[in-house]
ZALO-504453 format. One record per residue (C-alpha): residue number from 1; residue in three letters; chain; x, y, z. Coordinates in steps of 0.2 Angstrom, whole numbers. Example, Ala and Ser with C-alpha at 12.3 -4.5 7.8 and 13.67 -1.06 7.14 Angstrom:
! ZALO-504453
+-----+------+------+-------+-------+-------+
| pos | code | unit |  east | north |    up |
+-----+------+------+-------+-------+-------+
|   1 |  ALA |    A |    62 |   -22 |    39 |
|   2 |  SER |    A |    68 |    -5 |    36 |
+-----+------+------+-------+-------+-------+
This chain:
! ZALO-504453
+-----+------+------+-------+-------+-------+
| pos | code | unit |  east | north |    up |
+-----+------+------+-------+-------+-------+
|   1 |  MET |    A |    24 |  -183 |  -209 |
|   2 |  ARG |    A |    20 |  -164 |  -210 |
|   3 |  LYS |    A |     5 |  -166 |  -198 |
|   4 |  TRP |    A |    16 |  -175 |  -185 |
|   5 |  THR |    A |    29 |  -161 |  -187 |
|   6 |  VAL |    A |    17 |  -148 |  -184 |
|   7 |  LEU |    A |     9 |  -157 |  -169 |
|   8 |  LEU |    A |    27 |  -160 |  -162 |
|   9 |  THR |    A |    31 |  -141 |  -164 |
|  10 |  VAL |    A |    15 |  -136 |  -156 |
|  11 |  GLY |    A |    18 |  -148 |  -141 |
|  12 |  LEU |    A |    35 |  -141 |  -139 |
|  13 |  LEU |    A |    29 |  -123 |  -139 |
|  14 |  LEU |    A |    15 |  -127 |  -126 |
|  15 |  GLY |    A |    28 |  -137 |  -115 |
|  16 |  SER |    A |    40 |  -123 |  -115 |
|  17 |  ARG |    A |    27 |  -110 |  -111 |
|  18 |  ALA |    A |    21 |  -121 |   -96 |
|  19 |  PHE |    A |    39 |  -123 |   -91 |
|  20 |  ALA |    A |    41 |  -104 |   -91 |
|  21 |  ARG |    A |    25 |  -101 |   -81 |
|  22 |  GLY |    A |    31 |  -113 |   -69 |
|  23 |  GLN |    A |    48 |  -104 |   -67 |
|  24 |  ASP |    A |    39 |   -87 |   -65 |
|  25 |  GLU |    A |    27 |   -94 |   -52 |
|  26 |  ALA |    A |    42 |  -101 |   -42 |
|  27 |  LYS |    A |    51 |   -84 |   -44 |
|  28 |  ILE |    A |    35 |   -74 |   -38 |
|  29 |  GLU |    A |    33 |   -86 |   -23 |
|  30 |  LYS |    A |    51 |   -84 |   -18 |
|  31 |  LEU |    A |    50 |   -65 |   -19 |
|  32 |  PHE |    A |    35 |   -64 |    -8 |
|  33 |  ARG |    A |    41 |   -77 |     4 |
|  34 |  GLU |    A |    58 |   -68 |     6 |
|  35 |  ALA |    A |    50 |   -51 |     8 |
|  36 |  ILE |    A |    38 |   -57 |    21 |
|  37 |  GLN |    A |    53 |   -65 |    31 |
|  38 |  VAL |    A |    63 |   -49 |    30 |
|  39 |  LEU |    A |    48 |   -39 |    35 |
|  40 |  GLY |    A |    47 |   -49 |    51 |
|  41 |  GLY |    A |    40 |   -66 |    46 |
|  42 |  ASP |    A |    26 |   -72 |    59 |
|  43 |  THR |    A |    28 |   -56 |    69 |
|  44 |  PHE |    A |    24 |   -45 |    54 |
|  45 |  LEU |    A |     9 |   -56 |    49 |
|  46 |  LYS |    A |     2 |   -56 |    67 |
|  47 |  VAL |    A |     2 |   -37 |    69 |
|  48 |  THR |    A |   -16 |   -32 |    73 |
|  49 |  ASP |    A |   -14 |   -13 |    75 |
|  50 |  MET |    A |    -1 |     1 |    75 |
|  51 |  VAL |    A |     0 |    19 |    82 |
|  52 |  SER |    A |    12 |    31 |    74 |
|  53 |  ASN |    A |    16 |    50 |    74 |
|  54 |  GLY |    A |    27 |    60 |    63 |
|  55 |  THR |    A |    27 |    74 |    50 |
|  56 |  TYR |    A |    22 |    75 |    32 |
|  57 |  TYR |    A |    23 |    88 |    18 |
|  58 |  LEU |    A |    11 |    90 |     3 |
|  59 |  PHE |    A |    17 |    96 |   -14 |
|  60 |  ASP |    A |     7 |   105 |   -28 |
|  61 |  ARG |    A |     9 |   103 |   -46 |
|  62 |  ASP |    A |    24 |   115 |   -46 |
|  63 |  GLY |    A |    33 |   106 |   -33 |
|  64 |  ASN |    A |    29 |   119 |   -19 |
|  65 |  SER |    A |    28 |   112 |    -2 |
|  66 |  SER |    A |    14 |   115 |    11 |
|  67 |  GLY |    A |    27 |   115 |    25 |
|  68 |  LEU |    A |    29 |   103 |    39 |
|  69 |  ILE |    A |    12 |    96 |    46 |
|  70 |  LYS |    A |    12 |    85 |    61 |
|  71 |  PHE |    A |     1 |    69 |    62 |
|  72 |  ASP |    A |    -5 |    55 |    73 |
|  73 |  ASP |    A |   -11 |    39 |    65 |
|  74 |  TYR |    A |   -21 |    25 |    74 |
|  75 |  THR |    A |   -24 |    10 |    62 |
|  76 |  ARG |    A |   -32 |    -7 |    66 |
|  77 |  LEU |    A |   -30 |   -20 |    53 |
|  78 |  PRO |    A |   -37 |   -23 |    40 |
|  79 |  ASP |    A |   -48 |    -7 |    37 |
|  80 |  ARG |    A |   -50 |     5 |    52 |
|  81 |  VAL |    A |   -40 |    21 |    54 |
|  82 |  ARG |    A |   -41 |    37 |    64 |
|  83 |  PHE |    A |   -29 |    51 |    57 |
|  84 |  GLU |    A |   -26 |    67 |    66 |
|  85 |  SER |    A |   -16 |    81 |    58 |
|  86 |  GLY |    A |   -12 |    99 |    62 |
|  87 |  ASN |    A |     2 |   108 |    71 |
|  88 |  LYS |    A |    -9 |   115 |    85 |
|  89 |  ARG |    A |   -15 |   101 |    96 |
|  90 |  LYS |    A |   -32 |   109 |   100 |
|  91 |  GLU |    A |   -35 |   114 |    81 |
|  92 |  ARG |    A |   -33 |    97 |    72 |
|  93 |  ASP |    A |   -42 |    89 |    58 |
|  94 |  VAL |    A |   -48 |    72 |    62 |
|  95 |  THR |    A |   -52 |    58 |    49 |
|  96 |  VAL |    A |   -60 |    42 |    54 |
|  97 |  PHE |    A |   -64 |    27 |    42 |
|  98 |  ASN |    A |   -71 |    10 |    47 |
|  99 |  LEU |    A |   -74 |     0 |    31 |
| 100 |  GLU |    A |   -81 |   -15 |    41 |
| 101 |  ARG |    A |   -96 |    -4 |    45 |
| 102 |  LYS |    A |   -95 |     7 |    29 |
| 103 |  GLU |    A |   -93 |    22 |    40 |
| 104 |  GLY |    A |   -82 |    38 |    38 |
| 105 |  TRP |    A |   -82 |    55 |    46 |
| 106 |  ILE |    A |   -71 |    71 |    44 |
| 107 |  LEU |    A |   -69 |    84 |    57 |
| 108 |  GLU |    A |   -62 |   100 |    50 |
| 109 |  ASP |    A |   -56 |   116 |    59 |
| 110 |  GLU |    A |   -62 |   109 |    75 |
| 111 |  LYS |    A |   -80 |   115 |    71 |
| 112 |  THR |    A |   -91 |   102 |    64 |
| 113 |  THR |    A |   -91 |    84 |    60 |
| 114 |  ARG |    A |   -97 |    78 |    43 |
| 115 |  GLU |    A |   -99 |    61 |    35 |
| 116 |  ALA |    A |   -86 |    56 |    22 |
| 117 |  THR |    A |   -92 |    57 |     4 |
| 118 |  PRO |    A |   -93 |    42 |    -7 |
| 119 |  ASP |    A |   -78 |    48 |   -16 |
| 120 |  GLU |    A |   -68 |    49 |     1 |
| 121 |  MET |    A |   -74 |    32 |     6 |
| 122 |  GLU |    A |   -68 |    25 |   -10 |
| 123 |  GLY |    A |   -52 |    34 |    -9 |
| 124 |  PHE |    A |   -48 |    26 |     8 |
| 125 |  LYS |    A |   -54 |     9 |     2 |
| 126 |  ASN |    A |   -41 |    11 |   -12 |
| 127 |  ASP |    A |   -27 |    16 |     0 |
| 128 |  VAL |    A |   -31 |     0 |    10 |
| 129 |  LYS |    A |   -31 |   -11 |    -5 |
| 130 |  HIS |    A |   -14 |    -5 |   -11 |
| 131 |  SER |    A |    -5 |    -5 |     6 |
| 132 |  ILE |    A |    10 |   -16 |    10 |
| 133 |  ASP |    A |     0 |   -23 |    25 |
| 134 |  THR |    A |   -15 |   -29 |    13 |
| 135 |  ILE |    A |    -4 |   -34 |    -2 |
| 136 |  PHE |    A |     8 |   -45 |     8 |
| 137 |  ARG |    A |    -5 |   -52 |    20 |
| 138 |  THR |    A |   -19 |   -57 |     9 |
| 139 |  ARG |    A |   -20 |   -50 |    -9 |
| 140 |  TYR |    A |    -4 |   -59 |   -16 |
| 141 |  LYS |    A |   -11 |   -76 |   -10 |
| 142 |  ASP |    A |   -29 |   -74 |   -15 |
| 143 |  PRO |    A |   -33 |   -87 |   -29 |
| 144 |  GLU |    A |   -44 |   -75 |   -38 |
| 145 |  ASN |    A |   -29 |   -63 |   -41 |
| 146 |  LYS |    A |   -16 |   -66 |   -55 |
| 147 |  LEU |    A |     2 |   -63 |   -53 |
| 148 |  PHE |    A |    15 |   -60 |   -67 |
| 149 |  TYR |    A |    34 |   -59 |   -66 |
| 150 |  LEU |    A |    40 |   -44 |   -75 |
| 151 |  GLY |    A |    59 |   -46 |   -72 |
| 152 |  PRO |    A |    71 |   -32 |   -68 |
| 153 |  SER |    A |    65 |   -14 |   -68 |
| 154 |  ASP |    A |    69 |    -4 |   -84 |
| 155 |  THR |    A |    75 |    11 |   -73 |
| 156 |  ASP |    A |    84 |     1 |   -59 |
| 157 |  VAL |    A |    91 |   -16 |   -62 |
| 158 |  GLN |    A |    92 |   -19 |   -43 |
| 159 |  LEU |    A |    73 |   -20 |   -43 |
| 160 |  GLU |    A |    62 |   -35 |   -48 |
| 161 |  MET |    A |    44 |   -32 |   -53 |
| 162 |  VAL |    A |    29 |   -42 |   -50 |
| 163 |  ARG |    A |    12 |   -37 |   -57 |
| 164 |  LEU |    A |    -4 |   -41 |   -47 |
| 165 |  LEU |    A |   -21 |   -41 |   -57 |
| 166 |  ASP |    A |   -38 |   -44 |   -48 |
| 167 |  PRO |    A |   -55 |   -48 |   -55 |
| 168 |  GLU |    A |   -59 |   -30 |   -55 |
| 169 |  ASN |    A |   -44 |   -26 |   -67 |
| 170 |  ASP |    A |   -35 |   -17 |   -53 |
| 171 |  GLU |    A |   -17 |   -18 |   -58 |
| 172 |  VAL |    A |    -3 |   -16 |   -45 |
| 173 |  THR |    A |    16 |   -17 |   -48 |
| 174 |  ILE |    A |    27 |   -22 |   -33 |
| 175 |  TYR |    A |    45 |   -18 |   -34 |
| 176 |  PHE |    A |    57 |   -30 |   -24 |
| 177 |  ASP |    A |    74 |   -25 |   -19 |
| 178 |  ARG |    A |    86 |   -39 |   -25 |
| 179 |  LEU |    A |    98 |   -35 |   -10 |
| 180 |  SER |    A |    87 |   -31 |     5 |
| 181 |  LYS |    A |    73 |   -42 |    -2 |
| 182 |  LEU |    A |    61 |   -28 |     4 |
| 183 |  PRO |    A |    47 |   -20 |    -6 |
| 184 |  ALA |    A |    55 |    -4 |   -12 |
| 185 |  LYS |    A |    40 |     3 |   -22 |
| 186 |  ILE |    A |    21 |    -1 |   -25 |
| 187 |  GLU |    A |    13 |     7 |   -41 |
| 188 |  TYR |    A |    -5 |     7 |   -46 |
| 189 |  GLN |    A |   -18 |    17 |   -55 |
| 190 |  VAL |    A |   -32 |    28 |   -47 |
| 191 |  ILE |    A |   -47 |    36 |   -55 |
| 192 |  ASP |    A |   -52 |    53 |   -47 |
| 193 |  LYS |    A |   -70 |    60 |   -44 |
| 194 |  ARG |    A |   -68 |    68 |   -62 |
| 195 |  GLY |    A |   -65 |    51 |   -70 |
| 196 |  LEU |    A |   -47 |    55 |   -74 |
| 197 |  ARG |    A |   -35 |    41 |   -72 |
| 198 |  TYR |    A |   -17 |    44 |   -64 |
| 199 |  ARG |    A |    -3 |    33 |   -59 |
| 200 |  GLU |    A |     1 |    33 |   -40 |
| 201 |  ALA |    A |    18 |    26 |   -33 |
| 202 |  GLN |    A |    23 |    24 |   -15 |
| 203 |  GLU |    A |    42 |    22 |   -12 |
| 204 |  PHE |    A |    48 |    15 |     5 |
| 205 |  SER |    A |    65 |    19 |    13 |
| 206 |  GLN |    A |    74 |    22 |    30 |
| 207 |  TRP |    A |    69 |     4 |    36 |
| 208 |  HIS |    A |    71 |     0 |    54 |
| 209 |  MET |    A |    67 |   -15 |    65 |
| 210 |  ILE |    A |    54 |   -10 |    78 |
| 211 |  GLN |    A |    46 |   -23 |    89 |
| 212 |  GLY |    A |    52 |   -37 |    77 |
| 213 |  VAL |    A |    43 |   -28 |    62 |
| 214 |  ASN |    A |    54 |   -20 |    48 |
| 215 |  THR |    A |    46 |    -3 |    46 |
| 216 |  PRO |    A |    49 |    10 |    33 |
| 217 |  LEU |    A |    51 |    27 |    42 |
| 218 |  ARG |    A |    50 |    37 |    26 |
| 219 |  ILE |    A |    36 |    35 |    12 |
| 220 |  ASP |    A |    37 |    46 |    -4 |
| 221 |  ILE |    A |    21 |    46 |   -14 |
| 222 |  SER |    A |    20 |    53 |   -32 |
| 223 |  ARG |    A |     6 |    55 |   -44 |
| 224 |  ASN |    A |    10 |    54 |   -63 |
| 225 |  GLY |    A |    29 |    55 |   -58 |
| 226 |  ARG |    A |    26 |    71 |   -48 |
| 227 |  LYS |    A |    30 |    72 |   -30 |
| 228 |  PHE |    A |    14 |    73 |   -20 |
| 229 |  VAL |    A |    17 |    68 |    -2 |
| 230 |  GLN |    A |    32 |    65 |     9 |
| 231 |  GLN |    A |    30 |    57 |    26 |
| 232 |  PHE |    A |    42 |    54 |    40 |
| 233 |  ILE |    A |    37 |    42 |    55 |
| 234 |  LEU |    A |    45 |    48 |    71 |
| 235 |  LYS |    A |    38 |    35 |    82 |
| 236 |  ILE |    A |    28 |    19 |    79 |
| 237 |  THR |    A |    21 |     5 |    91 |
| 238 |  TYR |    A |    13 |   -11 |    86 |
| 239 |  ASN |    A |    -1 |   -22 |    94 |
| 240 |  ASN |    A |    -8 |    -8 |   106 |
| 241 |  LYS |    A |   -25 |   -17 |   108 |
| 242 |  LEU |    A |   -34 |    -1 |   100 |
| 243 |  GLN |    A |   -52 |    -1 |   106 |
| 244 |  ASP |    A |   -68 |     3 |    95 |
| 245 |  SER |    A |   -69 |    20 |   103 |
| 246 |  PHE |    A |   -54 |    26 |    93 |
| 247 |  PHE |    A |   -64 |    23 |    77 |
| 248 |  SER |    A |   -80 |    31 |    82 |
| 249 |  LYS |    A |   -87 |    48 |    76 |
| 250 |  PRO |    A |   -75 |    62 |    81 |
| 251 |  VAL |    A |   -84 |    76 |    92 |
| 252 |  PRO |    A |   -79 |    94 |    90 |
| 253 |  PRO |    A |   -71 |   101 |   106 |
| 254 |  LYS |    A |   -82 |   112 |   117 |
+-----+------+------+-------+-------+-------+
């Protein structure tokens, strides 16, 4: 009799856990499905490239700002970018990455172009891996990745959390806004070139519908809870048919 009682109890526990997992999977699927729909649905999913310009600020450990820096960004999904920054058009730093070809170059001070270091290439790869575009287009539905429903945020009950864990133990937490259904924040860990681990978070706000794509015009990035970058997009266009020439080695002006 005791044996059957134990077996029944174990069976009920396993059944309740399976039921809970099923409920969590349904919640996770609903959160991503609704977010993608609000992001623009098929229009969002079919974006091939984007061109944007705006301003950003860098902050040091004491919270001091670099001052306004202008930028132009040319991105072709999933993994090519040309980023130009500087307030004088003829004196701009240019960074180009092309992960498909495993190439990267940096032109600094309009003088010489150098190849990106392995750490810089890894940093860009990390940026791509944790972007809204990559997470909501491919990573969340990759069968090799595991998804966990974490419930409401401890600091803001308006946000629901889902954790993504890949085979390389890269852990990403996505915060969904219960009201707007949009992704409000993405958190993940980064290891710098010294081997130190820190927590990076991207927060998205000032959403506007542009060419059928819901777009955050403000992005705040923090590291270990400290403000690191604040970016404002002033203009953005989608599906510009960017050519390969945008992602070739930048040449110093003569």
